C-alpha positions as CSV (number, residue, x, y, z in Angstrom):
1,M,274.6,-44.5,279.6
2,S,273.0,-47.6,278.1
3,L,270.5,-49.3,280.5
4,C,269.1,-52.8,280.0
5,A,265.8,-51.6,281.4
6,T,265.5,-48.8,278.8
7,A,266.3,-51.3,276.0
8,S,263.7,-53.8,277.3
9,R,261.1,-51.1,277.5
10,E,261.8,-49.8,274.0
11,A,261.7,-53.3,272.6
12,A,258.3,-53.8,274.3
13,E,259.5,-57.0,275.8
14,P,256.5,-58.8,277.5
15,L,256.4,-59.1,281.2
16,A,254.2,-62.2,281.6
17,G,256.0,-65.4,282.6
18,T,259.3,-63.8,283.8
19,A,259.1,-64.0,287.6
20,A,261.7,-65.9,289.5
21,T,260.6,-69.4,290.4
22,A,260.4,-70.4,294.1
23,R,257.6,-71.9,296.2
24,T,259.1,-70.7,299.4
25,W,261.3,-67.7,300.2
26,L,263.8,-67.4,303.0
27,L,264.7,-63.7,303.5
28,L,267.5,-62.8,305.8
29,E,268.2,-59.3,307.0
30,Q,271.8,-58.2,306.3
31,T,272.8,-54.5,306.6
32,G,275.7,-52.9,304.8
33,P,276.7,-53.2,301.1
34,W,276.0,-56.2,298.9
35,G,278.2,-57.7,296.2
36,A,276.9,-59.1,292.9
37,K,276.4,-62.5,294.6
38,A,275.3,-61.1,297.9
39,L,275.0,-64.4,299.8
40,T,278.8,-64.7,299.6
41,A,279.7,-61.0,299.1
42,S,278.3,-59.0,302.0
43,H,278.8,-58.8,305.7
44,L,277.1,-62.2,306.0
45,D,279.7,-64.9,306.6
46,P,280.4,-66.2,303.1
47,A,280.7,-69.7,304.4
48,L,277.1,-69.4,305.8
49,G,276.0,-68.0,302.4
50,R,277.4,-70.9,300.6
51,A,275.9,-73.4,303.0
52,L,272.5,-71.8,302.7
53,E,272.7,-72.0,298.9
54,T,273.6,-75.7,299.1
55,A,270.9,-76.5,301.7
56,A,268.2,-74.8,299.5
57,K,269.2,-76.3,296.2
58,G,266.5,-78.5,294.7
59,T,264.0,-77.9,297.6
60,G,261.9,-75.1,296.0
61,V,263.3,-72.6,298.6
62,R,265.0,-69.4,297.4
63,V,267.3,-67.5,299.7
64,A,267.8,-63.7,299.5
65,L,269.2,-61.0,301.7
66,I,267.0,-58.0,302.7
67,R,267.6,-54.6,304.3
68,R,265.6,-51.5,305.1
69,P,265.6,-48.7,302.5
70,G,268.0,-45.9,303.1
71,R,271.8,-45.2,303.2
72,H,273.8,-48.4,303.7
73,A,277.1,-47.4,305.3
74,D,279.8,-50.1,305.5
75,R,278.8,-51.2,309.0
76,H,279.7,-54.4,310.9
77,D,277.9,-53.7,314.1
78,A,274.4,-55.2,313.4
79,T,273.5,-57.4,316.3
80,R,270.1,-58.6,315.3
81,H,268.8,-60.1,312.0
82,R,265.1,-60.3,311.0
83,L,264.2,-63.5,309.1
84,F,261.1,-64.2,307.1
85,L,259.9,-67.5,305.6
86,A,257.1,-67.1,303.0
87,H,255.3,-69.9,301.1
88,T,253.4,-68.8,298.0
89,A,251.2,-71.6,296.8
90,P,247.5,-70.7,296.2
91,G,245.3,-71.3,299.2
92,R,248.3,-72.4,301.3
93,S,250.4,-69.2,301.5
94,W,251.8,-68.1,304.8
95,I,254.6,-65.9,306.3
96,R,256.6,-66.8,309.4
97,T,259.1,-64.5,311.0
98,T,261.7,-64.2,313.8
99,T,264.6,-62.1,314.9
100,V,268.0,-63.8,315.7
101,A,271.4,-62.7,317.0
102,D,273.2,-65.4,314.9
103,P,271.9,-66.0,311.3
104,Q,273.7,-69.4,311.5
105,T,270.5,-70.7,313.0
106,A,269.0,-70.7,309.5
107,L,271.0,-73.7,308.7
108,G,268.9,-75.8,311.1
109,L,265.8,-75.3,308.9
110,D,264.2,-78.3,307.1
111,F,264.4,-76.9,303.6
112,A,262.6,-79.8,302.0
113,A,259.6,-79.4,304.3
114,L,259.6,-75.6,303.8
115,G,259.7,-76.0,300.1
116,A,256.6,-78.3,300.3
117,G,254.8,-75.6,302.3
118,E,255.1,-77.2,305.8
119,H,256.4,-74.7,308.4
120,G,255.7,-76.9,311.5
121,D,254.7,-73.9,313.6
122,L,258.2,-72.6,313.2
123,W,258.8,-69.0,314.5
124,E,255.8,-66.6,314.7
125,P,253.1,-66.1,312.2
126,Y,253.5,-62.7,310.4
127,T,250.2,-60.9,310.5
128,G,251.1,-57.4,309.4
129,E,250.8,-55.5,306.1
130,P,251.8,-57.3,302.8
131,L,255.6,-57.6,302.5
132,V,257.0,-55.7,299.6
133,L,260.4,-56.4,298.2
134,V,262.2,-54.1,295.7
135,C,265.4,-55.2,294.0
136,T,268.1,-52.6,294.6
137,N,271.4,-54.5,294.2
138,G,273.4,-52.2,292.0
139,K,276.5,-54.5,292.1
140,R,274.4,-57.1,290.2
141,D,272.9,-54.6,287.8
142,R,273.0,-50.9,287.9
143,C,269.3,-50.6,286.8
144,C,268.3,-52.1,290.1
145,A,270.1,-49.4,292.0
146,L,269.2,-46.4,289.7
147,L,265.5,-47.4,289.5
148,G,264.9,-49.6,292.4
149,R,266.3,-47.6,295.3
150,P,264.2,-44.5,294.7
151,L,261.1,-46.6,294.5
152,A,261.9,-48.4,297.8
153,A,262.6,-45.0,299.4
154,D,259.2,-43.6,298.2
155,L,257.3,-46.7,299.4
156,A,259.0,-46.5,302.8
157,A,258.1,-42.8,303.0
158,A,254.5,-43.7,302.3
159,G,254.4,-46.2,305.2
160,T,254.6,-49.4,303.2
161,E,256.2,-52.5,304.8
162,V,259.0,-52.5,302.2
163,W,262.5,-54.1,302.2
164,E,265.3,-53.9,299.7
165,V,266.2,-57.3,298.4
166,T,269.3,-58.7,296.7
167,H,267.8,-60.4,293.6
168,I,264.3,-61.4,292.4
169,G,265.3,-61.8,288.8
170,G,264.8,-59.7,285.7
171,H,267.1,-56.7,286.0
172,R,265.9,-55.4,282.6
173,F,262.4,-55.0,284.1
174,A,263.6,-52.6,286.8
175,P,262.3,-51.4,289.1
176,T,261.1,-54.8,290.0
177,L,258.6,-55.5,292.8
178,F,257.7,-58.7,294.7
179,V,254.7,-58.9,297.0
180,L,254.1,-61.5,299.7
181,P,252.3,-63.6,300.8
182,Y,250.9,-64.4,297.3
183,G,254.3,-64.2,295.5
184,Y,253.4,-62.1,292.5
185,A,256.1,-60.1,290.8
186,Y,255.8,-56.9,288.9
187,G,258.1,-55.1,286.5
188,R,258.6,-51.5,285.3
189,T,256.9,-50.5,288.5
190,S,255.8,-46.9,289.3
191,L,255.0,-45.7,292.7
192,S,251.3,-45.7,291.9
193,L,251.4,-49.2,290.5
194,A,253.2,-50.4,293.6
195,A,250.6,-48.8,295.8
196,D,247.9,-50.6,293.8
197,A,249.7,-53.9,294.1
198,V,250.0,-53.5,297.9
199,A,246.4,-52.4,298.3
200,A,245.3,-55.4,296.2
201,A,247.3,-57.9,298.3
202,R,245.9,-56.4,301.5
203,N,242.5,-57.5,300.2
204,G,243.5,-60.9,298.9
205,R,243.9,-59.8,295.3
206,I,246.6,-59.0,292.8
207,A,247.1,-56.1,290.4
208,L,247.2,-57.4,286.8
209,D,248.9,-54.4,285.4
210,H,252.6,-55.0,284.8
211,C,252.4,-58.4,286.5
212,R,255.2,-60.8,285.7
213,G,253.7,-63.9,287.3
214,R,253.5,-65.9,290.6
215,S,256.8,-67.4,291.7
216,T,255.1,-70.6,292.8
217,W,255.0,-71.9,289.2
218,D,257.4,-72.3,286.4
219,R,257.3,-69.7,283.7
220,P,254.9,-71.4,281.2
221,A,252.4,-71.7,284.1
222,Q,253.0,-68.1,285.1
223,A,252.1,-66.9,281.6
224,A,249.0,-69.2,281.5
225,D,247.7,-68.0,284.8
226,L,248.0,-64.3,283.7
227,A,246.3,-65.1,280.4
228,V,243.3,-66.7,282.0
229,R,243.1,-63.9,284.5
230,G,243.2,-61.3,281.7
231,L,240.4,-63.0,279.9
232,L,238.2,-63.4,283.0
233,G,239.2,-60.1,284.6
234,E,239.9,-62.2,287.7
235,D,242.1,-60.6,290.3
236,R,241.4,-62.7,293.4
237,A,244.8,-64.2,294.3
238,D,243.9,-67.7,295.3
239,V,241.0,-68.7,293.1
240,L,243.2,-70.0,290.3
241,D,245.6,-72.9,290.6
242,V,247.8,-74.8,288.2
243,V,246.8,-78.5,288.0
244,R,249.6,-79.6,285.8
245,T,252.1,-78.5,283.1
246,D,252.9,-80.9,280.3
247,R,255.7,-80.4,277.8
248,L,254.5,-80.8,274.2
249,L,256.8,-83.0,272.1
250,P,257.9,-81.7,268.7
251,Q,255.8,-83.0,265.9
252,P,257.7,-85.2,263.4
253,P,257.9,-83.8,259.9
254,P,255.4,-85.2,257.4
255,P,256.7,-88.2,255.4
256,Q,257.8,-87.3,251.9
257,A,256.2,-89.0,249.0
258,P,258.5,-91.6,247.3
259,K,260.2,-90.6,244.1
260,P,258.8,-92.1,240.9
261,P,261.2,-94.7,239.4
262,H,262.0,-92.5,236.4
263,D,263.0,-89.5,238.6
264,T,266.7,-88.8,237.9
265,T,266.9,-85.4,239.7
266,S,270.3,-85.0,241.3
267,R,270.2,-84.8,245.1
268,D,272.6,-81.9,244.8
269,T,270.0,-79.7,243.0
270,A,266.7,-81.0,244.5
271,P,265.4,-78.2,246.8
272,H,263.2,-80.6,248.9
273,D,266.3,-82.6,249.7
274,T,268.5,-79.7,250.7
275,A,265.9,-77.8,252.7
276,V,266.6,-77.7,256.5
277,T,263.7,-78.0,258.9
278,G,263.9,-75.4,261.7
279,E,263.8,-76.6,265.3
280,E,260.4,-76.2,266.9
281,A,260.0,-73.8,269.7
282,P,259.5,-75.4,273.2
283,A,255.8,-75.5,274.0
284,W,253.6,-76.6,277.0
285,T,250.0,-77.3,277.8
286,V,249.1,-75.9,281.2
287,T,245.9,-77.0,283.0
288,L,244.4,-74.4,285.4
289,A,241.4,-74.8,287.7
290,H,239.2,-72.2,289.2
291,S,237.8,-72.6,292.7
292,D,234.3,-72.5,291.2
293,G,234.9,-75.7,289.3
294,R,235.9,-74.3,285.9
295,A,239.1,-75.3,284.2
296,W,241.1,-74.4,281.1
297,R,244.0,-75.8,279.0
298,V,246.4,-73.1,277.9
299,T,249.0,-73.6,275.2
300,V,252.2,-71.7,275.8
301,E,255.2,-71.4,273.5
302,Q,258.7,-70.1,274.3
303,R,259.8,-67.8,271.4
304,T,262.9,-65.8,270.7
305,D,261.6,-63.7,267.8
306,G,261.3,-60.4,269.5
307,A,263.5,-57.4,269.2
308,P,267.1,-57.9,270.5
309,A,267.7,-56.5,274.0
310,P,270.4,-57.2,276.7
311,A,269.4,-59.5,279.6
312,S,271.3,-57.1,281.9
313,C,273.5,-54.0,281.6
314,G,276.6,-54.8,279.6
315,A,275.2,-58.1,278.2
316,P,275.1,-58.7,274.4
317,L,272.1,-57.9,272.4
318,D,270.0,-61.1,271.9
319,P,266.4,-61.8,271.3
320,P,265.1,-62.6,274.8
321,A,263.1,-65.8,275.4
322,R,259.5,-64.9,276.0
323,M,256.4,-66.9,276.9
324,V,253.6,-66.6,274.3
325,V,250.1,-67.9,275.0
326,T,248.7,-69.3,271.7
327,A,245.4,-70.8,272.9
328,V,243.1,-70.8,275.9
329,T,240.5,-73.6,275.8
330,A,237.8,-74.3,278.4
331,T,237.5,-78.0,279.3
332,A,234.4,-79.9,278.2
333,D,232.6,-79.2,281.5
334,S,233.6,-75.5,281.7
335,P,231.9,-72.5,279.9
336,A,233.8,-71.1,277.0
337,L,235.9,-68.0,277.6
338,S,235.1,-64.9,275.7
339,G,237.2,-61.8,275.1
C-alpha cells in the first residue's frame, strides 16, 4: 500500500512552514463517523456545517470537529457537545470552553471579533492541561487514520488531554499534532515527541523538533519564526512575534546591450534572443521581534525543486511547495546571530 506519509518521509520533505493557518480555532465535539468534509458529512447537521464555514470565511477563524479517542460507532444519541475557542497570537493566546445541547448556538458567535482575538468574556476560561489535537480522519486521508488514531489512543492512555480532530492540514506529515493554546503544529510525531511538546506547552514553551509552525501566521512567517528559533535555541512560546511580512517583487531582467549597427545575426539563430527567462520563485521578507528588543529580517523563498511526492494518498507525484529560509539578518540595533 502506497502512503503519502511514507513518500514524504522518504523524500525528506521539510516540515517548517507547513502548518494550517488560523488565528482562532473553533472546535466542536461531534461523535460518530466523519466524512472527508466532516462539517457537512457527519452527524452534525450539514446545513449547520455549511453555515459555520460561511460565517468563518475571511475572519481568521478555522472550524473543526473533535471527538475523544476510541471506537466511534455510528451513534446519533449524543446529547451534549463540548466547544472550545482558542486564539493563538503570541502574548494574547487564550482558550474558552462550554458545553451545549444544541451546537446551533455556535452560529451566534461574532467570528470577526474572535478572529481578532476578542472573546468578550464568552463562555468559561479553560485552565486545564494543554489541549492536544491529533488528526485521525481516515475518510480524508488514510494516513491520518492509520498513523493518527494509534497516537491519539496512546496519548489518551497516558492521561493527555487529547482529542481527535477532523483536519489540521498536511496529511503527508501524519501523524500530525496540534497543541493549544500556542497553536504550534508538529509532523511525523512519535509518542515521545508528543509528550515533549505537551510538557513544553505546559511550561510556556514549544518543542522545536518536528515543528511545522505556528498557525497564527502565514507560511513564510512560520518558516521565519522557526529559523530564528533554531539559530537562537529559543523555545519560549511567546517571546517572538511577527511584525510584518512583505512580498518581494520579482527583479526585472538586466537590460541587454544594443546590437552594433553592423550586426547581421539572424534572430532565428541568436541564442540570447531565443533564451527564455525562468519565472522567479515567490519570496518574502519577514520581520520578527523578540521581547528583549532584538529584531531580525528573514528572507524566505517558496521552492518546488524537491523530490516529487504526493500531497495526499492517491494524489499525483509532484514536487511539493516548500518554504526555504535564505537569509537571517539582525537589524541595525540588534546583535548579529551566530550559528
